[in-house]
LOSE-80434 format. One record per residue (C-alpha): x, y, z; residue number from 1; residue in three letters. Coordinates in Angstrom, 3 decimals, always signed. Layout:
- X; Y; Z; NUM; ALA
...
This chain:
- +85.313; +82.756; +104.372; 1; MET
- +84.959; +81.915; +100.701; 2; LYS
- +87.140; +84.138; +98.572; 3; ILE
- +87.283; +84.651; +94.850; 4; LEU
- +90.666; +85.943; +93.403; 5; LEU
- +90.166; +88.211; +90.432; 6; ASP
- +92.039; +87.436; +87.296; 7; GLU
- +94.399; +90.303; +87.810; 8; ASN
- +95.916; +88.649; +90.900; 9; LEU
- +98.691; +86.007; +91.125; 10; PRO
- +97.402; +82.575; +91.773; 11; HIS
- +100.130; +82.056; +94.321; 12; ARG
- +98.233; +84.442; +96.599; 13; LEU
- +95.602; +81.879; +97.331; 14; ARG
- +98.199; +79.655; +99.017; 15; LEU
- +98.813; +82.382; +101.594; 16; ARG
- +95.224; +82.932; +102.641; 17; LEU
- +95.201; +80.275; +105.338; 18; HIS
- +91.934; +79.370; +106.924; 19; GLY
- +89.856; +80.531; +103.944; 20; HIS
- +88.459; +78.686; +100.867; 21; GLU
- +89.914; +80.360; +97.886; 22; VAL
- +89.190; +79.979; +94.141; 23; ALA
- +90.414; +81.891; +91.116; 24; THR
- +88.274; +83.533; +88.461; 25; VAL
- +90.008; +81.359; +85.814; 26; SER
- +89.360; +78.162; +87.802; 27; PHE
- +85.674; +78.976; +87.965; 28; MET
- +85.603; +79.616; +84.226; 29; GLY
- +84.693; +83.258; +84.592; 30; TRP
- +87.664; +84.908; +82.840; 31; LYS
- +86.655; +88.069; +80.992; 32; GLY
- +83.342; +88.461; +82.839; 33; VAL
- +82.640; +92.203; +83.665; 34; GLU
- +82.838; +93.410; +87.196; 35; ASN
- +79.103; +93.692; +87.913; 36; GLY
- +78.264; +90.318; +86.386; 37; ASP
- +81.318; +88.796; +88.159; 38; LEU
- +80.011; +89.922; +91.579; 39; LEU
- +76.559; +88.462; +90.865; 40; LYS
- +78.085; +85.123; +89.760; 41; LEU
- +80.223; +85.017; +92.832; 42; ALA
- +77.374; +85.681; +95.157; 43; ALA
- +75.282; +83.046; +93.473; 44; ALA
- +77.984; +80.599; +93.988; 45; ASN
- +78.497; +81.289; +97.706; 46; GLY
- +81.477; +83.514; +97.653; 47; PHE
- +81.835; +86.076; +100.477; 48; ASP
- +84.569; +88.290; +98.966; 49; VAL
- +86.063; +89.262; +95.661; 50; LEU
- +89.780; +90.047; +96.056; 51; LEU
- +91.064; +92.321; +93.322; 52; THR
- +93.773; +94.756; +92.271; 53; LYS
- +91.286; +96.705; +90.086; 54; ASP
- +91.277; +100.113; +91.911; 55; SER
- +88.829; +101.461; +89.303; 56; GLY
- +86.241; +99.065; +90.653; 57; MET
- +85.624; +101.113; +93.724; 58; GLU
- +84.483; +103.959; +91.441; 59; HIS
- +82.393; +101.743; +89.232; 60; GLN
- +80.337; +100.051; +92.000; 61; LEU
- +77.691; +101.360; +94.345; 62; ASN
- +78.896; +100.151; +97.774; 63; PRO
- +75.360; +100.106; +99.171; 64; THR
- +74.175; +97.540; +96.533; 65; SER
- +77.145; +95.083; +96.573; 66; LEU
- +76.079; +91.370; +96.605; 67; PRO
- +79.411; +90.404; +98.305; 68; ILE
- +82.388; +92.243; +99.815; 69; SER
- +85.080; +93.571; +97.636; 70; VAL
- +88.747; +93.979; +98.857; 71; VAL
- +91.012; +96.096; +96.609; 72; VAL
- +94.712; +95.439; +97.049; 73; LEU
- +96.718; +98.609; +96.493; 74; MET
- +100.098; +97.300; +95.548; 75; ALA
- +102.687; +98.786; +93.174; 76; ALA
- +101.916; +96.000; +90.650; 77; SER
- +100.074; +92.617; +90.486; 78; ASN
- +103.382; +90.719; +90.997; 79; ALA
- +103.281; +88.422; +93.875; 80; PHE
- +106.343; +90.039; +95.429; 81; GLU
- +104.367; +93.367; +95.547; 82; ASP
- +101.283; +91.695; +96.957; 83; MET
- +103.074; +89.618; +99.605; 84; GLU
- +103.721; +92.476; +102.036; 85; PRO
- +99.935; +93.218; +102.202; 86; LEU
- +99.003; +89.708; +103.290; 87; ILE
- +99.139; +90.236; +107.064; 88; PRO
- +96.933; +93.374; +106.797; 89; ALA
- +94.580; +91.461; +104.429; 90; LEU
- +94.287; +88.480; +106.783; 91; LEU
- +93.606; +90.809; +109.683; 92; ALA
- +90.951; +92.745; +107.772; 93; ARG
- +89.241; +89.578; +106.466; 94; LEU
- +88.884; +88.407; +110.158; 95; ALA
- +86.561; +91.386; +110.871; 96; CYS
- +85.144; +92.170; +107.423; 97; LEU
- +81.424; +93.096; +107.388; 98; GLU
- +79.206; +91.637; +104.711; 99; PRO
- +78.856; +93.519; +101.347; 100; ARG
- +81.506; +96.151; +102.121; 101; THR
- +84.210; +97.700; +99.938; 102; LEU
- +87.618; +98.172; +101.500; 103; VAL
- +91.226; +98.886; +100.419; 104; ARG
- +94.351; +97.222; +101.715; 105; ILE
- +96.204; +99.191; +102.870; 106; PRO
- +93.336; +101.287; +104.171; 107; GLU
- +93.690; +105.034; +103.869; 108; ARG
């Protein structure tokens, strides 16, 4: 799976997503691009998933018209130490993620 890490996530996270091709928003040169445009760019460049901590994104987007899947990490902060405990659940969810869906980790 090809995953795009949003600019609000620590780059170290990509090293823990074994078995996936992972790039960051800053590496792609898309820093500062708004959410809707970012999703379109990601889809046009072959990404399957946008991984973010932007919990407001789920209220801004229409899940039925997503060009790619969006996974929102619900951690206390965007520090790697707060994200790390979510990695096992994230990897498990990525293994069965349906195309163009919006999910939260942990799921409620």
